[in-house]
C-alpha positions in Angstrom: 148.5 50.0 318.4 151.4 49.7 316.1 153.4 52.8 315.2 154.0 54.2 311.7 156.0 52.2 309.3 159.8 52.9 309.4 160.9 54.6 306.3 164.3 53.6 304.8 166.3 55.9 302.7 167.5 54.7 299.3 170.2 56.2 297.0 168.8 56.1 293.5 170.8 58.7 291.6 174.4 59.9 291.5 176.0 62.9 289.7 179.7 63.8 289.8 181.8 66.7 288.7 185.3 66.1 289.9 189.0 66.3 289.0 188.8 62.6 288.3 185.9 62.8 285.9 182.9 64.9 284.8 180.6 61.9 285.0 180.1 59.2 287.6 181.4 56.5 285.2 184.7 58.3 284.4 185.1 59.1 288.0 184.8 55.5 289.0 187.2 54.4 286.3 189.9 56.7 287.6 189.2 55.7 291.2 189.3 52.0 290.6 192.4 52.3 288.5 194.2 54.3 291.2 194.8 57.2 288.8 196.1 60.4 290.4 194.9 63.5 288.6 196.8 65.9 291.0 198.8 68.4 289.1 200.4 71.8 289.4 198.0 74.7 289.9 197.2 76.4 286.6 194.7 79.0 288.0 195.8 82.4 286.8 196.7 84.6 289.8 197.9 81.8 292.0 201.5 81.7 290.7 202.9 83.6 293.6 201.2 81.4 296.3 203.0 78.6 298.1 200.1 76.3 297.2 201.6 74.4 294.3 199.5 71.3 293.7 195.7 70.9 293.5 192.9 68.8 292.0 191.5 71.0 289.3 188.3 70.2 287.4 189.3 70.4 283.7 187.1 70.3 280.6 184.0 71.5 282.4 181.9 73.9 280.2 179.2 75.4 282.3 177.7 77.3 279.4 176.9 74.0 277.6 175.0 72.7 280.7 173.4 75.7 282.4 171.1 78.4 281.2 172.6 81.9 280.9 170.0 83.2 283.4 171.6 81.1 286.1 175.2 81.4 284.9 175.4 85.1 285.4 174.2 85.1 289.0 176.1 82.1 290.3 179.7 81.0 291.2 181.7 78.1 289.9 180.9 76.0 293.0 177.2 76.3 292.2 177.8 75.5 288.5 179.3 72.2 289.6 176.4 71.6 291.9 173.8 72.4 289.2 175.5 70.1 286.7 175.8 67.2 289.2 172.2 67.6 290.3 171.1 67.3 286.7 173.2 64.1 286.3 171.9 62.6 289.6 168.2 63.2 288.7 168.8 61.7 285.2 170.5 58.7 286.9 167.5 58.3 289.2 165.1 58.3 286.3 163.3 61.5 287.5 162.2 64.1 285.0 160.4 67.3 285.7 157.1 65.5 285.0 157.8 63.4 288.1 157.3 66.3 290.5 155.3 68.8 288.3 152.1 68.1 290.2 153.8 67.7 293.6 156.7 70.2 293.9 156.5 70.1 297.7 157.5 66.5 297.7 161.1 67.2 296.6 163.6 69.1 298.7 167.3 70.1 298.5 170.1 69.9 301.0 173.7 70.9 300.3 176.8 71.5 302.3 179.3 74.2 301.7 182.5 75.5 303.2 184.3 78.0 301.0 181.4 79.6 299.1 181.7 81.6 296.0 185.3 82.6 295.9 185.6 82.8 292.1 182.7 85.2 291.8 183.9 87.1 294.8 187.4 87.4 293.3 186.0 89.2 290.2 183.8 91.5 292.2 186.6 92.4 294.7 188.8 93.3 291.8 186.1 95.6 290.4 185.6 97.1 293.8 189.3 98.0 294.3 190.1 98.6 290.7 187.1 100.5 289.5 185.0 101.5 292.5 181.9 100.3 294.3 179.5 101.3 291.5 181.0 98.6 289.3 180.3 95.7 291.7 177.4 93.7 290.4 174.2 93.0 292.5 174.6 89.2 292.2 177.7 89.4 294.4 175.2 89.5 297.3 174.0 86.0 296.6 176.6 84.3 294.5 179.2 84.1 297.3 176.7 82.8 299.9 177.2 79.2 301.1 173.5 78.5 300.6 173.5 79.5 297.0 173.6 76.0 295.6 170.6 74.9 297.6 168.6 77.9 296.4 169.6 77.8 292.8 169.0 74.0 292.4 165.5 74.4 294.0 164.6 77.4 291.9 165.9 76.0 288.6 164.1 72.7 289.1 161.0 74.0 290.8 161.5 72.1 294.0 159.4 73.5 296.9 160.0 70.8 299.6 162.3 71.2 302.6 165.5 73.0 301.6 168.5 73.7 303.7 172.3 74.0 303.8 174.7 72.4 306.3 177.7 74.4 307.4 179.7 72.1 309.7 183.1 72.2 308.0 184.3 69.4 305.7 182.3 66.8 307.7 179.2 68.7 306.6 179.2 66.6 303.4 178.2 63.5 305.4 176.0 65.6 307.7 174.0 66.8 304.7 173.4 63.2 303.6 172.1 62.3 307.1 169.9 65.5 307.1 168.4 64.4 303.8 167.8 60.9 305.1 166.0 62.3 308.1 163.8 64.4 305.9 162.9 61.3 303.9 162.1 59.4 307.1 159.8 62.2 308.2 157.8 62.1 305.0 159.5 64.0 302.2 159.5 61.8 299.1 162.7 62.9 297.4 165.8 64.9 298.5 168.5 66.1 296.2 171.6 66.2 298.4 175.3 67.0 297.8 178.2 69.4 298.0 180.6 70.9 295.5 183.4 73.4 296.1 185.6 75.7 293.9 188.3 76.8 296.3 191.1 77.7 293.9 190.6 81.4 293.2 193.6 83.4 294.4 191.4 84.9 297.1 190.4 81.4 298.3 194.0 80.3 298.1 195.2 83.0 300.4 192.4 82.1 302.9 193.6 78.5 303.0 197.2 79.5 303.7 196.3 79.8 307.3 195.9 76.0 307.6 199.1 74.4 308.7 197.7 71.1 307.3 197.9 72.5 303.7 200.5 70.9 301.6 203.0 73.2 299.9 205.0 70.4 298.2 205.6 71.2 294.5 205.8 67.6 293.3 202.3 66.2 292.5 203.5 62.7 293.2 204.6 63.6 296.8 202.1 66.4 297.7 199.4 64.3 299.3 200.5 60.9 300.8 198.2 60.1 303.8 199.1 57.3 306.3 202.8 57.4 305.3 206.0 58.6 306.9 206.2 61.2 304.1 202.8 62.7 304.8 203.1 66.5 304.5 199.6 67.8 304.4 196.5 67.7 302.1 196.0 69.0 298.6 192.8 71.0 298.0 190.5 70.3 295.1 187.5 71.5 293.1 184.3 69.6 292.5 181.9 67.3 294.4 178.9 65.1 293.9 175.1 65.1 294.3 172.8 62.2 295.2 169.1 61.6 294.9 167.8 59.9 298.0 164.2 58.8 298.4 162.0 56.5 300.4 162.9 52.9 299.7 159.3 51.7 299.2 158.7 54.6 296.8 161.7 53.7 294.8 160.6 50.1 294.6 157.1 51.2 293.5 158.5 53.1 290.5 161.0 50.3 289.7 164.0 52.5 290.4 167.5 51.0 290.8 168.3 51.2 294.5 172.1 51.8 294.4 172.5 51.8 298.2 170.7 52.6 301.4 171.7 55.1 304.1 171.9 53.1 307.2 173.4 55.2 310.0 175.2 58.4 310.8 176.6 60.3 313.7 178.6 63.4 314.2 180.7 64.9 317.0 182.6 68.2 317.5 186.0 68.3 319.3 186.8 71.9 318.8 189.7 73.6 317.1 192.2 71.5 319.0 193.9 70.3 315.8 194.3 66.6 316.2 194.9 65.7 319.9 191.1 65.2 320.5 190.3 63.9 317.0 190.8 60.2 318.0 188.1 60.2 320.7 185.7 62.4 318.6 185.9 60.3 315.5 185.7 57.0 317.4 182.5 58.2 319.1 181.1 59.2 315.7 181.8 55.7 314.3 180.1 54.1 317.3 177.1 56.3 316.9 176.8 55.6 313.2 177.1 51.8 313.8 174.5 52.0 316.6 172.0 53.9 314.4 172.6 51.4 311.6 172.2 48.4 313.9 175.5 47.3 312.6 178.2 45.3 314.4 181.9 46.3 313.8 182.6 43.1 312.0 179.9 43.9 309.5 181.9 46.8 308.1 183.5 45.5 304.8 185.4 48.7 303.8 186.3 52.0 305.3 186.7 55.2 303.2 189.0 57.1 305.4 189.2 60.8 306.0 193.0 60.7 305.3 194.0 64.2 306.2 197.7 63.5 305.2 199.0 65.0 308.4 201.0 62.6 310.7 199.1 63.5 313.9 195.7 63.4 312.1 196.4 60.1 310.3 197.5 58.5 313.6 194.4 59.7 315.3 192.2 58.2 312.6 194.0 54.9 312.7 193.6 54.7 316.4 190.0 55.8 316.2 189.2 52.8 314.0 190.8 50.5 316.5 189.0 52.1 319.3 185.6 51.9 317.6 185.9 48.6 315.7 188.2 46.7 318.1 190.4 44.1 316.4 188.4 44.5 313.2 189.8 48.0 313.0 193.2 46.6 312.0 191.8 44.0 309.6 189.0 45.8 307.7 190.2 47.1 304.3 190.7 50.9 304.3 191.0 53.2 301.3 191.4 56.8 300.5 190.8 57.6 296.8 191.0 61.3 297.5 194.8 60.9 297.7 194.7 61.0 293.9 192.0 63.6 293.6 192.5 66.1 296.4 190.2 67.2 299.2 187.3 69.3 297.8 186.3 70.2 301.4 182.6 69.5 301.8 182.6 67.8 298.4 185.2 65.3 299.4 183.0 63.1 301.6 180.3 63.1 298.9 182.8 61.8 296.4 183.8 59.1 298.9 180.1 58.2 299.3 179.9 57.8 295.5 183.0 55.7 295.4 181.7 53.6 298.3 178.4 52.9 296.4 180.3 52.1 293.2 182.7 49.8 295.1 179.7 47.8 296.5 178.2 47.6 293.1 181.3 46.5 291.3 182.8 44.2 293.9 186.1 46.2 294.0 187.8 48.2 296.8 189.7 51.0 295.0 193.3 51.7 296.0 194.9 54.7 297.6 197.0 56.4 294.9 200.6 57.2 295.5 200.8 55.5 298.9 203.3 52.7 299.5 205.1 53.0 302.8 202.2 52.8 305.3 203.3 53.6 308.8 200.0 52.9 310.7 198.3 49.7 311.8 195.6 49.6 309.2 194.9 47.5 306.2 195.3 50.3 303.6 194.5 49.2 300.1 197.3 50.5 297.8 198.6 50.1 294.2 195.7 48.2 292.7 192.0 47.6 293.4 191.2 44.7 295.7 188.4 42.3 294.6 185.8 41.9 297.3 182.1 41.7 298.0 181.5 44.7 300.2 178.0 44.9 301.5 178.5 47.6 304.2 180.7 50.6 303.9 181.8 53.1 306.5 182.7 56.6 305.2 184.6 59.0 307.5 185.1 62.8 307.4 186.7 65.4 309.6 187.0 69.2 309.3 189.9 71.4 310.1 188.0 73.0 312.9 187.0 69.9 314.9 184.0 68.4 313.2 183.8 64.6 312.9 181.3 62.5 311.0 180.7 58.9 310.1 178.2 57.4 307.7 177.2 53.7 307.2 176.0 52.7 303.7 174.6 49.3 302.8 174.6 47.8 299.3 171.4 48.3 297.4 169.3 45.4 296.2 169.3 46.9 292.7 166.2 47.1 290.6 162.9 46.1 292.1 161.6 45.0 288.7 
């Protein structure tokens, strides 16, 4: 007796709120052009901090996109997620009517690292400046790392499986894998993503404990991964949301299949900084390739984690060689986040979006601001490289030892 049909997971919708663009199209234009949007931190209250450069989301008007009912009880990181979810659902061609009679068929998965620092900043100021009676009740939910999952599901009326992944920065890829597993198990649609807003003064102080944080004041020099001048990473706001669904379901409704989620694996090497990162990341790559049924030579482009720390960059370059063999030094590698910043859990989601767009447009985007590469990898720099990538490998690592790898395949496009 044959088993149940294997369900494949399609990416049918993309939504972006990032320093490089408030929409997926503008984000891709900046990414493919190698535009760096890193700049001096303008957030009031951060002037005295050694953190000088960041990727700020500018021009975002939450009040024009989100109802007041949700605005007052949510943090900026959730505003980003709500707006990106709206865009992803629209891109997927899914309106409320699509799930009105089947709310349990749609779920939500998000990843989060820093939580609601902006909301918490305001309420802490009230606590210490005016007293506990002035702290609003929404503080209890707005800061919570699961807030975006809850608010997206409530606002849209989704009643399917909902969860949040908290596995450091690599959680962005882990969330996509979690969503793909939910689809394979029978859920029709999952809205999955991550967005962060880590630039409140309170959040900035919390990040100062990371030795990997760049304190360089020149935006052109603050984040230069894989170079001899690497001096740390630059934090950023924003993130992305995807709509993933069963491939056959997408075909039945004539949706444009932008990519498929082929394989994923994750490892944890502990808070050892970077001495164990090489082995952990290599193992994650091998696991993702194995799940995807993909040979190393099939990988057409790698979207690197690109920590911007010499030891971490060296470990990543060696992990690629360990996992991909000779192909590890020949496959094109890119790190668009060098021009955007690392939005923690949102960073790998933005890389997933860029990978999907790279496969759609036949271009491998460059790594902004990087010229003097000092590792044995084929890093794409200066200008985009024409190519026909069919399979992309996206990598992510967290500061506390998490490692993840995700394999994406180019989508067949519309089934019409």
